[in-house]
VEXVO-235359 format. One record per residue: x, y, z of N, C-alpha, C in turn; residue in three letters. Coordinates in steps of 0.2 Angstrom, whole numbers. Atoms other than C-alpha are relative to their C-alpha. Layout:
> n.x n.y n.z ca.x ca.y ca.z c.x c.y c.z r
> X Y Z X Y Z X Y Z ALA
...
***
This chain:
> n.x n.y n.z ca.x ca.y ca.z c.x c.y c.z r
> 5 1 -6 470 761 554 2 4 5 UNK
> -2 -4 -5 470 773 567 2 -4 6 UNK
> -3 3 -6 479 769 585 -6 -2 3 UNK
> 6 2 -5 463 769 594 -4 -6 -2 UNK
> 5 6 3 453 758 582 5 -6 -1 UNK
> -3 6 0 467 746 581 0 -4 6 UNK
> -1 3 -6 469 744 600 -8 -3 1 UNK
> 6 1 -2 450 742 600 -2 -7 -4 UNK
> 0 7 4 450 728 587 5 -5 3 UNK
> -5 4 -3 465 720 596 -3 -3 8 UNK
> 3 3 -6 455 719 613 -6 -4 -2 UNK
> 7 4 2 439 713 604 3 -7 -2 UNK
> -3 6 3 450 699 596 3 -3 7 UNK
> -4 3 -6 459 695 613 -6 -3 5 UNK
> 6 2 -4 441 694 622 -3 -5 -3 UNK
> 4 5 3 434 683 609 0 -7 2 UNK
> 0 8 -3 439 665 615 -3 0 6 UNK
> 3 0 -6 434 670 632 -8 0 0 UNK
> 6 0 1 417 676 627 -4 -5 -3 UNK
> 4 6 5 414 661 615 -2 -4 5 UNK
> 2 4 -4 414 650 630 -4 3 7 UNK
> 2 -2 -5 401 654 643 0 -5 5 UNK
> -1 5 -5 404 638 653 7 -2 -1 UNK
> -6 2 0 422 637 654 2 -6 5 UNK
> -1 4 -4 422 627 669 -3 -7 -1 UNK
> 4 6 2 412 613 661 4 -3 -4 UNK
> -4 4 6 421 600 651 -4 -2 -7 UNK
> 5 0 5 416 598 634 -2 -8 -1 UNK
> 3 7 0 405 584 631 -8 1 0 UNK
> 8 2 1 385 578 631 -3 7 6 UNK
> 4 -4 -5 381 588 647 0 9 -2 UNK
> -1 -7 2 389 606 641 -4 2 -6 UNK
> 3 -1 7 382 603 623 -7 1 1 UNK
> 10 1 -1 363 599 630 -2 7 2 UNK
> 3 -5 -2 363 614 639 1 7 -5 UNK
> 1 -6 5 370 628 627 -4 -1 -7 UNK
> 5 1 6 359 618 612 -6 4 3 UNK
> 8 -1 -3 343 621 623 1 9 1 UNK
> 1 -8 -2 348 640 629 1 3 -8 UNK
> 0 -3 7 352 644 609 -6 -1 -4 UNK
> 5 2 4 337 636 603 -7 5 3 UNK
> 6 -4 -3 325 645 616 1 9 -1 UNK
> -1 -8 1 333 663 613 0 2 -6 UNK
> 1 -2 7 333 661 594 -6 3 -3 UNK
> 7 -2 3 319 672 586 -2 -4 -6 UNK
> 2 5 7 321 660 570 -1 -6 2 UNK
> 2 7 -2 319 644 581 -7 0 1 UNK
> 7 3 -3 303 635 583 -1 -2 7 UNK
> 0 0 -7 307 633 601 0 7 3 UNK
> -1 -6 -3 309 651 604 -4 2 6 UNK
> 5 -1 -7 303 657 622 1 8 0 UNK
> -1 -7 -1 300 676 625 3 1 6 UNK
> -3 -2 -6 311 684 638 -5 0 6 UNK
> 5 -2 -6 296 687 650 -1 -9 3 UNK
> 2 6 -1 294 667 650 5 -4 1 UNK
> -6 2 -1 312 663 652 2 0 7 UNK
> -1 1 -7 311 657 671 5 -6 1 UNK
> -4 7 -3 325 645 679 -1 0 7 UNK
> -1 1 -9 325 639 697 5 -4 2 UNK
> -6 4 -1 338 631 705 -1 -2 7 UNK
> -1 1 -7 338 622 722 7 3 3 UNK
> -8 -3 -3 353 628 734 5 -6 2 UNK
> -5 4 -4 360 615 745 1 -7 -4 UNK
> -3 5 4 370 602 735 0 1 -8 UNK
> 1 -1 7 365 610 718 4 6 -1 UNK
> -5 -5 0 374 628 720 5 0 5 UNK
> -6 1 -4 384 625 735 1 -6 4 UNK
> 0 7 -3 389 610 745 -4 0 6 UNK
> 5 0 -5 379 602 759 2 -6 6 UNK
> -2 6 -3 390 589 766 5 3 7 UNK
> 2 6 -3 393 584 781 -9 0 2 UNK
> 8 -1 -1 375 591 785 0 7 -4 UNK
> 1 -6 4 367 606 777 2 6 4 UNK
> -3 -6 -3 376 622 782 -4 4 4 UNK
> 4 -3 -4 361 631 789 0 -4 7 UNK
> 1 4 -6 360 617 802 7 1 4 UNK
> -5 -2 -3 378 620 807 0 6 3 UNK
> 0 -6 -4 375 638 809 -5 0 6 UNK
> 4 2 -4 360 632 819 3 -2 8 UNK
> -2 3 -5 370 622 831 6 4 3 UNK
> -5 -4 -2 384 635 833 -4 6 4 UNK
> 4 -5 -3 370 648 837 -3 -2 6 UNK
> 2 4 -5 362 634 849 5 1 6 UNK
> -5 0 -6 378 634 859 2 7 3 UNK
> 0 -7 -3 379 653 860 -5 1 5 UNK
> 7 -1 -3 361 654 866 1 -3 7 UNK
> -1 4 -8 365 640 881 5 3 3 UNK
> -6 -3 -4 382 650 885 -4 5 4 UNK
> 3 -6 -4 371 664 890 -7 -2 5 UNK
> 7 4 -4 355 653 897 1 -6 -1 UNK
> 0 8 0 358 635 900 -8 -2 -1 UNK
> 8 1 0 337 635 901 -1 -1 -6 UNK
> 3 1 6 337 635 883 1 -7 -3 UNK
> 0 7 2 343 617 882 -5 -4 4 UNK
> 6 3 -3 326 611 887 -2 -8 -1 UNK
> 0 8 1 326 594 879 6 -4 -2 UNK
> -7 6 1 338 578 876 2 1 -6 UNK
> -2 -1 7 338 583 858 5 7 1 UNK
> -3 -6 -1 344 602 861 7 -1 4 UNK
> -5 1 -4 356 595 874 6 -3 -5 UNK
> -4 4 3 363 582 862 4 5 -6 UNK
> -2 -5 6 364 595 848 6 5 2 UNK
> -6 -4 -3 375 606 859 5 -2 2 UNK
> -7 4 -3 386 593 864 4 -2 -7 UNK
> -1 1 6 388 590 845 -1 -8 0 UNK
> 1 6 0 381 572 848 -4 0 -8 UNK
> 3 0 7 376 571 828 -4 -7 -1 UNK
> 4 7 2 370 552 829 -6 1 3 UNK
> 7 0 -3 356 556 841 -4 6 -4 UNK
> 3 -6 3 352 573 831 -3 -4 -6 UNK
> 3 4 6 351 562 815 -5 -5 1 UNK
> 5 5 -2 341 549 823 -6 3 1 UNK
> 6 -3 -2 328 562 827 -3 3 -7 UNK
> 4 -1 7 325 565 808 -2 7 -2 UNK
> 2 -7 3 317 579 800 -3 4 6 UNK
> 3 -3 -7 307 583 817 5 3 4 UNK
> -6 -2 -4 322 585 826 4 6 -3 UNK
> -4 -6 2 331 597 814 -6 6 -1 UNK
> 4 -6 0 315 607 813 0 3 7 UNK
> -1 -3 -7 315 609 832 6 4 2 UNK
> -7 -3 -1 334 614 833 -1 7 -4 UNK
> 0 -6 4 331 627 819 -5 5 2 UNK
> 5 -4 -1 315 633 826 2 3 7 UNK
> -2 -3 -5 323 636 843 5 6 0 UNK
> -5 -3 1 338 644 836 -1 6 -4 UNK
> 2 -4 5 329 655 823 -5 5 2 UNK
> 5 -5 -3 316 663 834 2 5 4 UNK
> -1 -4 -5 314 678 844 5 7 -3 UNK
> -4 -6 3 325 690 832 -5 2 -5 UNK
> 2 -3 7 320 702 819 2 -3 -6 UNK
> -2 2 7 321 698 801 8 2 -1 UNK
> -7 -5 2 336 711 800 5 -3 4 UNK
> -5 4 -4 344 704 816 2 -7 -2 UNK
> -1 7 2 343 687 810 5 0 -5 UNK
> -3 0 5 350 691 794 8 2 -1 UNK
> -6 -3 -3 365 701 802 5 -6 3 UNK
> -4 6 -3 369 685 812 3 -5 -4 UNK
> -2 4 5 369 674 798 6 2 -4 UNK
> -6 -4 4 381 686 788 6 -1 4 UNK
> -4 0 -4 391 686 803 4 -7 0 UNK
> -2 7 0 393 668 805 4 -2 -7 UNK
> -3 1 6 397 666 786 6 3 -1 UNK
> -6 -3 1 411 678 787 6 -4 5 UNK
> -6 3 -4 420 668 802 0 -6 1 UNK
> 0 7 -1 414 650 802 4 -4 -6 UNK
> -3 4 4 424 637 793 -2 -7 -1 UNK
> 4 7 1 419 620 785 6 -5 4 UNK
> -3 4 -4 425 606 797 6 -4 -4 UNK
> -5 4 5 434 596 782 3 3 -5 UNK
> -5 -2 4 440 607 770 3 7 2 UNK
> -3 -8 -3 444 624 781 -2 4 -4 UNK
> 3 -6 4 434 634 768 -5 3 3 UNK
> 8 -3 -2 422 647 771 -5 -2 -3 UNK
> 6 4 3 405 640 768 -2 4 -7 UNK
> 2 -4 5 401 654 756 5 0 -6 UNK
> -3 1 3 416 649 747 0 -6 -4 UNK
> 1 6 3 410 632 744 -6 -1 -5 UNK
> 4 0 6 400 636 729 4 -3 -7 UNK
> -3 4 5 401 627 714 2 4 -7 UNK
> -1 -5 6 409 637 699 -3 -2 -6 UNK
> 5 2 6 400 627 685 -5 3 0 UNK
> 7 -3 1 384 633 691 0 7 1 UNK
> -1 -7 1 390 650 695 0 3 -8 UNK
> 0 -2 7 394 651 676 -7 -2 -4 UNK
> 6 0 3 377 643 672 -5 6 2 UNK
> 4 -5 -2 368 655 682 1 9 -4 UNK
> -3 -8 5 378 671 673 -4 -2 -8 UNK
> 2 2 8 375 662 656 -7 1 -2 UNK
> 7 0 1 356 661 658 -2 7 0 UNK
> 3 -9 0 354 680 664 3 2 -6 UNK
> -4 -3 5 366 684 650 -6 -1 -7 UNK
> 7 2 6 351 676 638 -6 2 3 UNK
> 7 -4 -1 337 687 647 -3 -6 4 UNK
> 4 4 -5 333 672 659 0 3 7 UNK
> 1 -3 -7 327 677 676 1 -7 5 UNK
> -3 6 -4 336 665 689 -4 2 8 UNK
> 4 0 -6 327 660 705 3 -5 4 UNK
> -2 6 -5 333 649 721 -6 -2 3 UNK
> 6 2 -3 319 638 727 3 -6 4 UNK
> -4 6 -5 327 629 743 -4 -2 6 UNK
> 3 3 -6 322 618 756 2 3 7 UNK
> -2 -5 -6 333 630 767 -4 5 2 UNK
> 4 -5 -3 327 644 778 1 6 -6 UNK
> 0 -6 3 322 659 767 5 6 1 UNK
> -3 -6 -3 330 672 777 8 -2 0 UNK
> -7 2 0 346 662 779 4 1 -7 UNK
> -3 -1 6 348 660 760 1 7 -3 UNK
> -1 -7 2 344 679 757 5 4 3 UNK
> -6 -3 -3 358 683 768 7 1 -4 UNK
> -7 0 6 371 679 754 -2 -1 -7 UNK
> 1 2 8 362 675 738 1 5 -4 UNK
> -1 -5 4 363 691 731 9 2 -2 UNK
> -7 0 2 382 693 734 4 -5 -3 UNK
> -4 7 1 387 675 731 -3 -2 -8 UNK
> 3 2 6 375 671 716 -2 5 -5 UNK
> 3 -7 5 369 688 709 -7 -2 0 UNK
> 9 0 -2 351 683 715 -3 5 5 UNK
> 3 -3 -4 342 696 723 -5 -3 6 UNK
> 4 4 -4 333 692 738 -8 -1 -2 UNK
> 7 2 3 316 694 730 -1 -5 -5 UNK
> 0 6 5 321 680 719 2 -7 5 UNK
> -3 6 -5 324 668 734 -6 -3 2 UNK
> 6 4 -3 310 655 739 3 -5 4 UNK
> -2 4 -4 313 645 754 -5 -2 5 UNK
> 4 2 -5 306 637 769 -1 6 6 UNK
> 1 -5 -5 298 649 781 -3 -3 6 UNK
> 3 1 -6 294 650 800 -6 4 1 UNK
> 6 -5 -1 280 658 808 4 7 2 UNK
> -2 -5 -1 282 676 811 -5 4 2 UNK
> 6 -5 -2 273 692 818 2 6 -1 UNK
> -2 -8 1 272 710 816 -2 4 5 UNK
> 2 -5 -6 273 723 830 4 6 -1 UNK
> -4 -6 2 279 741 832 4 0 8 UNK
> -4 2 -6 293 738 846 5 7 1 UNK
> -5 -6 0 301 754 853 -2 5 -6 UNK
> -1 -6 5 293 765 840 1 -3 -7 UNK
> -3 2 5 300 754 826 -4 -7 -2 UNK
> 4 5 2 288 743 815 5 -6 -2 UNK
> -4 5 0 296 726 817 -3 -8 -3 UNK
> 2 7 0 294 708 810 5 -5 2 UNK
> -4 4 -5 299 695 822 0 -7 -3 UNK
> 1 8 0 303 677 819 -2 -5 5 UNK
> 3 4 -6 293 665 830 1 -7 -1 UNK
> -2 7 0 295 647 834 -6 -3 -6 UNK
> 5 4 4 286 634 823 1 2 -7 UNK
> -1 0 7 287 631 804 -7 2 -3 UNK
> 7 -3 5 274 641 792 0 -5 -6 UNK
> -1 3 6 280 633 776 6 -4 -2 UNK
> -6 4 2 292 618 771 0 -1 -7 UNK
> -1 0 6 299 621 754 4 -5 -2 UNK
> -2 6 1 302 604 750 -3 -4 -4 UNK
> 5 5 5 296 590 738 -6 3 -3 UNK
> 6 -2 4 278 594 733 -1 7 2 UNK
> 1 -7 -2 280 611 742 3 4 -5 UNK
> -3 -5 4 291 617 729 -4 2 -6 UNK
> 4 -3 5 279 618 715 -5 4 2 UNK
> 5 -5 -3 266 626 725 4 7 1 UNK
> -4 -6 0 279 638 730 0 5 -6 UNK
> -1 -3 6 284 642 713 -6 4 -3 UNK
> 6 -2 3 267 644 707 -3 6 4 UNK
> 3 -5 -5 261 655 722 4 7 -1 UNK
> -7 -5 0 278 666 721 0 3 -7 UNK
> -2 -2 7 282 667 702 -7 1 -5 UNK
> 5 0 5 266 663 693 2 -3 -7 UNK
> -2 3 6 275 655 679 4 -8 1 UNK
> -4 6 0 281 637 676 7 1 -3 UNK
> -5 -1 2 299 637 674 2 -4 -6 UNK
> -1 4 4 307 632 659 6 -4 1 UNK
> -6 2 -2 324 627 666 1 0 8 UNK
> 1 0 -7 326 619 682 6 -4 3 UNK
> -6 4 -2 341 613 693 -1 -3 7 UNK
> 1 3 -6 341 601 707 6 -4 1 UNK
> -5 6 -1 352 587 715 -3 -6 4 UNK
> 2 5 -4 341 577 727 -8 -2 -2 UNK
> 8 2 1 323 568 727 -3 5 3 UNK
> 3 -6 -1 319 584 736 -3 4 -4 UNK
> 1 -6 6 319 593 720 -4 -3 -6 UNK
> 4 4 5 309 578 711 -6 4 -3 UNK
> 6 -3 3 293 586 710 -1 7 -3 UNK
> -3 -7 4 300 604 706 3 -3 -8 UNK
> -3 2 6 309 595 691 -6 -3 -5 UNK
> 6 2 3 293 585 687 -5 5 -3 UNK
> 5 -3 2 281 598 686 3 6 -5 UNK
> -3 -4 5 292 610 677 1 -2 -7 UNK
> -1 4 8 297 598 662 -7 -3 -2 UNK
> 7 2 3 278 594 661 -2 4 -4 UNK
> 4 -5 3 274 610 654 1 0 -8 UNK
> 0 0 9 271 614 635 6 4 -2 UNK
> -7 -3 2 286 619 625 5 -4 2 UNK
> -8 3 -2 305 617 627 1 0 8 UNK
> -2 1 -8 310 611 645 6 -3 1 UNK
> -6 2 -2 326 608 653 1 -2 7 UNK
> -1 2 -7 329 598 669 7 -3 1 UNK
> -7 1 -2 346 596 677 1 -3 7 UNK
> -2 3 -7 352 585 692 8 0 1 UNK
> -8 1 -3 369 587 700 0 -7 3 UNK
> -2 6 -3 375 570 703 8 0 3 UNK
> -5 -1 -4 388 570 717 5 -7 0 UNK
> -4 6 0 402 558 711 7 1 1 UNK
> -8 -1 -1 419 566 715 1 1 6 UNK
> -3 0 -6 426 560 731 5 4 1 UNK
> -6 -3 0 441 568 728 0 8 0 UNK
> 1 -7 -1 436 586 725 -6 1 4 UNK
> 5 -2 -4 421 586 734 -3 -5 3 UNK
> 2 6 -3 409 571 740 -3 -4 -5 UNK
> 4 4 5 402 556 732 -5 -4 4 UNK
> 5 2 -3 385 551 737 -7 1 -4 UNK
> 8 0 3 366 547 732 -5 -3 3 UNK
> 6 3 -4 355 535 738 0 -1 6 UNK
> 0 2 -9 361 531 755 1 6 4 UNK
> -2 -7 -4 365 549 760 -5 2 4 UNK
> 5 -2 -5 356 556 776 -1 8 -4 UNK
> 2 -6 3 356 573 766 2 0 -7 UNK
> -1 0 7 354 575 747 -2 -6 -2 UNK
> 0 8 1 348 557 745 -4 2 -8 UNK
> 3 1 6 346 554 727 -1 -7 -2 UNK
> 0 6 2 338 539 722 -4 -2 -6 UNK
> 5 1 6 321 540 711 2 5 -5 UNK
> -2 -4 7 329 555 701 5 -3 -4 UNK
> -5 4 2 343 544 698 -2 -5 -4 UNK
> 4 5 4 332 530 691 -3 3 -6 UNK
> 4 -2 6 321 541 681 2 5 -4 UNK
> -1 -5 3 331 555 675 1 -1 -8 UNK
> 0 3 7 335 546 658 -6 0 -3 UNK
> 7 1 4 317 541 654 -3 7 -1 UNK
> 4 -7 0 311 559 659 4 5 -5 UNK
> -4 -5 4 324 567 647 4 6 5 UNK
> -3 -4 -3 333 576 662 8 -1 -1 UNK
> -8 1 0 352 579 661 2 -1 8 UNK
> -3 3 -7 361 569 675 8 3 -1 UNK
> -7 -2 1 377 580 677 5 -4 6 UNK
> -4 4 -4 391 569 683 6 4 1 UNK
> -6 -4 -2 402 580 693 7 -2 -2 UNK
> -7 3 0 418 570 692 3 1 -8 UNK
> -1 0 7 416 569 673 0 5 -4 UNK
> 3 -6 3 407 585 667 3 7 3 UNK
> -3 -6 -2 416 598 678 8 0 1 UNK
> -8 -1 1 434 604 675 3 2 6 UNK
> -2 -1 -7 435 611 692 -7 2 3 UNK
> 7 -1 -4 422 613 707 -2 7 4 UNK
> 0 -6 -4 427 628 717 3 6 -4 UNK
> -2 -6 4 429 647 711 8 0 2 UNK
> -8 -1 -1 447 646 720 5 -3 -3 UNK
> -6 3 2 454 633 711 4 2 -6 UNK
***
């Protein structure tokens, strides 16, 4: 055997075990087996469940599905920090009791304001900037800000098992999309670098916007107000409008993803629905029905009957973070 050929064979043999397991951070068990079985069936041309590459669409929620979402959605923490910066420059920005409470860190008052309060804060802090300037602000924040409990960078609090799942699906000619209730441009600020999902494959909530030529530069500016909320029943509508195909693989973690899971798995042919259930208080957080973010009640009750995989984070994941 020639030396070069021998080296090639040795490298292939050494790489074999690593390549054999596409999901090394998933513990052996039902969850991992169901995922790999589905992918093998829909990608095998000899299988009756074969799906052509063009129809291999996978959509994933972001908050609580691909990265953490406690104590509150990370975009909201970005908005609070930006509100404080804006108020330091011009105190008149704090024009309502809610905005003043948010700037002072009074999360009880903010939480009591519900979804409308959240939208008021986001609208105030996310408008008046060009899209490019906003994305730059979000990226700068992600580089500097740290999680109040873990001390980790927010974009380090991504789930290693889900990163592996995204890569596995793409290796098998799936096209992966994010379908998030979070802001479109906020998620686009990091999706390609962190998840390998380019901005054109991100669907999210969008605010009002306007176009103008400013100082000779054609500019899209983010304006106050919400144009479309990509949550609950909004998710199937956004997927149909933006992608034009019903996904065959869907991942979520909360009842905000229920309609996306329901619609996608109701299609003809093989379908896969996955819910990340946060059961690991030691390594991450444990919550479901009574949580103010990522509430999971109906999905928890109906997953089994609908054939959706309920991923138990404590049981099914060998590790949570990439840095472990």
